[in-house]
C-alpha positions in Angstrom: 0.0 0.0 0.0 1.3 3.4 -0.9 1.9 6.2 1.7 -1.0 8.2 0.2 -3.4 5.2 0.3 -2.4 4.4 3.9 -2.9 8.0 4.9 -6.3 8.1 3.2 -7.4 4.8 4.8 -6.3 5.6 8.4 -7.7 9.1 8.3 -10.9 7.9 6.7 -11.3 5.6 9.7 -10.6 8.4 12.1 -13.2 10.6 10.5 -15.8 7.8 10.3 -15.4 7.2 14.1 -15.8 10.9 14.9 -18.8 11.4 12.6 -20.4 8.5 14.4 -19.9 10.3 17.7 -21.1 13.6 16.4 -24.4 12.2 15.1 -25.2 9.3 17.5 -28.3 7.0 17.3 -31.4 8.4 18.9 -34.6 6.7 19.9 -37.4 9.2 20.2 -40.5 10.6 18.5 -38.5 12.0 15.6 -36.1 9.1 15.2 -36.7 8.9 11.4 -34.7 12.2 11.2 -31.6 10.5 12.8 -32.1 7.3 10.8 -32.0 9.3 7.6 -29.1 11.4 8.8 -26.9 8.5 9.7 -27.9 6.7 6.5 -26.7 9.6 4.4 -23.7 10.7 6.5 -22.2 7.2 7.3 -23.0 5.7 3.9 -19.5 5.9 2.5 -17.6 8.6 0.6 -14.0 9.5 0.3 -14.1 12.2 3.1 -11.7 14.3 1.1 -12.8 17.6 2.6 -12.1 16.7 6.3 -8.9 14.9 5.1 -7.8 18.1 3.4 -8.3 20.1 6.6 -6.3 17.6 8.7 -3.5 17.4 6.1 -3.2 21.2 6.0 -3.0 21.3 9.7 -0.3 18.6 9.7 1.6 20.4 7.0 1.6 23.5 9.1 2.6 21.5 12.2 -0.6 22.4 14.1 -2.8 20.5 16.5 -4.8 17.8 14.6 -6.9 17.0 17.6 -8.2 20.6 17.6 -8.9 20.3 13.9 -10.9 17.0 13.9 -14.3 18.4 14.8 -14.1 21.4 12.4 -12.9 19.0 9.7 -15.8 16.7 10.2 -18.5 19.4 10.2 -17.4 20.0 6.6 -18.6 16.5 5.8 -21.9 17.3 7.4 -22.3 20.3 5.1 -21.2 18.3 2.1 -23.7 15.5 2.9 -26.5 18.1 3.2 -25.6 19.5 -0.2 -25.6 16.0 -1.8 -29.0 15.1 -0.3 -30.6 18.3 -1.7 -28.7 18.0 -5.0 -30.2 14.5 -5.5 -33.8 15.7 -5.0 -36.4 15.4 -7.8 -36.5 19.2 -8.0 -32.7 19.3 -8.5 -30.8 16.5 -10.3 -33.4 13.7 -9.6 -30.8 11.0 -8.9 -31.9 7.6 -7.6 -28.5 6.4 -6.3 -25.6 7.9 -4.4 -22.4 6.0 -3.5 -24.0 2.8 -4.7 -27.1 3.2 -2.4 -30.6 4.6 -2.8 -30.6 8.4 -2.4 -32.3 9.7 0.8 -35.5 10.7 -0.9 -35.8 7.2 -2.4 -34.9 5.3 0.7 -37.1 7.4 3.0 -39.3 10.2 1.5 -38.8 13.5 -0.3 -40.0 15.5 2.7 -37.7 13.8 5.1 -34.8 14.2 2.7 -35.3 18.0 2.7 -35.5 18.1 6.5 -32.4 15.8 6.8 -30.4 18.2 4.7 -31.7 21.1 6.8 -30.8 19.4 10.0 -27.2 18.6 8.9 -26.7 22.2 7.9 -28.0 23.5 11.2 -26.3 21.1 13.5 -23.0 21.6 11.8 -22.9 25.2 13.1 -24.0 24.1 16.5 -21.2 21.5 16.7 -18.6 24.0 15.3 -19.6 26.7 17.9 -19.0 24.1 20.7 -15.9 22.6 19.2 -13.3 21.8 21.8 -9.6 22.9 21.8 -10.4 26.2 19.9 -10.5 29.7 21.1 -13.7 31.8 20.8 -11.9 34.0 18.2 -11.0 31.0 16.0 -14.6 29.7 16.2 -15.9 33.0 15.0 -13.4 33.1 12.1 -14.3 29.5 11.1 -18.1 30.2 11.3 -17.8 33.5 9.4 -15.7 31.9 6.6 -18.0 28.8 6.4 -21.1 31.0 6.2 -19.7 33.0 3.4 -18.4 30.0 1.4 -21.6 28.0 1.5 -24.0 31.0 1.1 -25.0 33.2 -1.9 -21.4 33.9 -2.8 -20.4 30.2 -2.6 -22.1 26.8 -2.7 -25.8 27.9 -2.6 -25.1 30.6 -5.2 -23.5 28.0 -7.4 -26.5 25.8 -7.1 -28.8 28.6 -8.0 -26.7 29.2 -11.1 -26.9 25.5 -11.9 -30.7 25.6 -11.8 -31.0 28.8 -13.8 -28.6 27.7 -16.5 -30.2 24.2 -16.9 -30.5 23.4 -20.5 -28.9 26.6 -21.7 -25.7 27.1 -23.7 -23.1 28.8 -21.5 -19.4 29.8 -22.0 -16.4 28.4 -20.2 -16.1 31.4 -17.9 -19.6 31.1 -16.6 -19.2 27.3 -16.1 -15.9 28.1 -14.1 -17.8 30.5 -11.9 -20.6 28.1 -11.3 -18.3 25.3 -10.2 -15.9 27.5 -8.3 -18.9 28.2 -6.1 -20.9 25.0 -6.2 -18.1 22.5 -5.7 -14.9 24.4 -5.2 -16.0 26.6 -2.4 -16.2 23.9 0.2 -12.9 22.3 -0.9 -11.3 25.7 -0.6 -12.8 26.1 2.8 -11.3 22.8 3.9 -7.8 24.1 3.3 -8.6 27.5 4.7 -9.9 25.9 7.9 -6.4 24.5 8.3 -4.9 27.9 7.9 -7.2 29.5 10.5 -6.6 26.7 13.1 -2.9 27.1 12.7 -2.8 30.9 12.7 -1.1 31.4 9.4 -0.4 34.9 8.2 -2.2 36.7 5.4 0.3 35.7 2.7 0.2 32.0 3.7 -3.6 32.1 3.8 -3.8 33.5 0.3 -1.6 30.7 -1.0 -3.8 28.1 0.7 -6.8 29.7 -0.9 -5.2 29.6 -4.3 -4.4 25.9 -3.8 -7.9 25.2 -2.8 -9.6 27.1 -5.6 -7.4 25.4 -8.3 -7.6 21.9 -7.0 -11.3 22.3 -6.3 -12.0 23.3 -9.9 -9.8 20.5 -11.2 -11.8 18.1 -8.9 -15.0 19.2 -10.6 -13.6 18.7 -14.1 -12.6 15.2 -13.2 -16.1 14.7 -11.8 -17.5 15.7 -15.2 -15.2 13.2 -16.8 -16.2 10.5 -14.5 -19.9 11.3 -15.0 -19.3 10.2 -18.6 -16.9 7.3 -18.1 -18.2 5.9 -14.7 -21.8 7.0 -14.4 -23.1 3.6 -13.5 -20.7 3.5 -10.5 -21.5 7.0 -9.4 -25.3 7.3 -10.0 -26.6 3.8 -10.8 -27.4 4.7 -14.4 -25.5 4.4 -17.6 -26.1 8.0 -18.6 -25.4 10.8 -16.1 -28.2 13.1 -14.9 -26.2 16.1 -16.3 -26.5 14.6 -19.8 -30.1 13.7 -19.3 -30.9 17.3 -18.1 -28.7 18.7 -21.0 -26.5 20.6 -18.6 -23.3 22.3 -19.9 -20.2 20.5 -18.5 -16.5 20.7 -19.2 -17.0 17.7 -21.5 -19.7 19.3 -23.6 -17.7 22.6 -23.8 -14.1 21.3 -24.2 -14.4 17.6 -25.0 -12.9 14.8 -23.0 -9.2 15.2 -24.0 -9.1 19.0 -23.5 -10.9 18.7 -20.2 -8.2 16.4 -19.0 -5.5 18.9 -20.2 -7.3 21.7 -18.3 -7.5 19.7 -15.1 -3.8 19.1 -15.3 -3.1 22.8 -15.8 -5.2 23.6 -12.7 -3.4 20.9 -10.7 0.0 22.5 -11.6 -1.3 25.9 -10.5 -2.5 24.4 -7.2 0.9 22.7 -6.6 2.7 26.0 -7.4 0.7 27.7 -4.6 2.3 25.4 -2.1 5.9 26.2 -2.9 6.3 28.5 0.1 5.4 25.6 2.5 8.3 23.3 3.4 6.2 20.3 4.3 3.7 20.3 1.4 4.4 16.8 0.1 1.3 15.4 1.7 -1.1 17.9 0.2 0.6 17.5 -3.1 0.0 13.7 -3.0 -3.6 14.2 -2.0 -4.1 16.7 -4.9 -2.7 14.1 -7.2 -5.1 11.5 -5.9 -8.0 13.9 -6.4 -7.4 14.3 -10.1 -6.4 10.7 -10.8 -9.3 9.0 -8.9 -11.4 6.5 -10.8 -14.8 7.2 -9.2 
């Protein structure tokens, strides 16, 4: 097993264990909410966002124990976004990570509320996160609110809906995905910077790394939607193609999309040059653009 694979495996296990503690089983009158939440949250996934936070903290020689809870709440936010993205009013996907989507396993109404709960409880958990000063908590909450709000993930989703079926140019597509997908990946790296008290110059370089690798990640996602749709969504044709959405594949073609992803990867790695222990983030970035699903 390679060093990167070993790192991903051990930290995946660490994150799974902590997520299980953050959202434990409950037996009460609204138990279906927790059943659906745990079904979605603990149902697999690469856990790249929390792993990126932990790797950034380790690169900067910070306290990984202090970073564990903030890292994991990013997975709560990510899971909420996937639940809502799969809804019939959005992408209308039946499968996620090889399992029925939440609205198919439970109900559409419970899926909406499960996403709402994950978003809400993420901020509660972050506000009560141990090992962090009140000042750092405020910085993390402020950054996260901005990155997943109208100028970030939600804004990107609105663009996705409004542009559905329309022909758009590459710059518009870049903005859409820099917000919808890239914002939370960038946040994961920036979280590491806040937790370790980096200076403004270092923080800007971390942001550049996150933005470029986040966009490259989305391009690879578009490629995999074409080449591995059955594995990702349980159907031979991706929902993006069914819904006639513009993607990097439709705008650039498969080969040029791969070239563009590589260019963004190189920009991301260049942003890490000022950090002497960047080898781990470099390897994780390489994994993100060479993954098979």
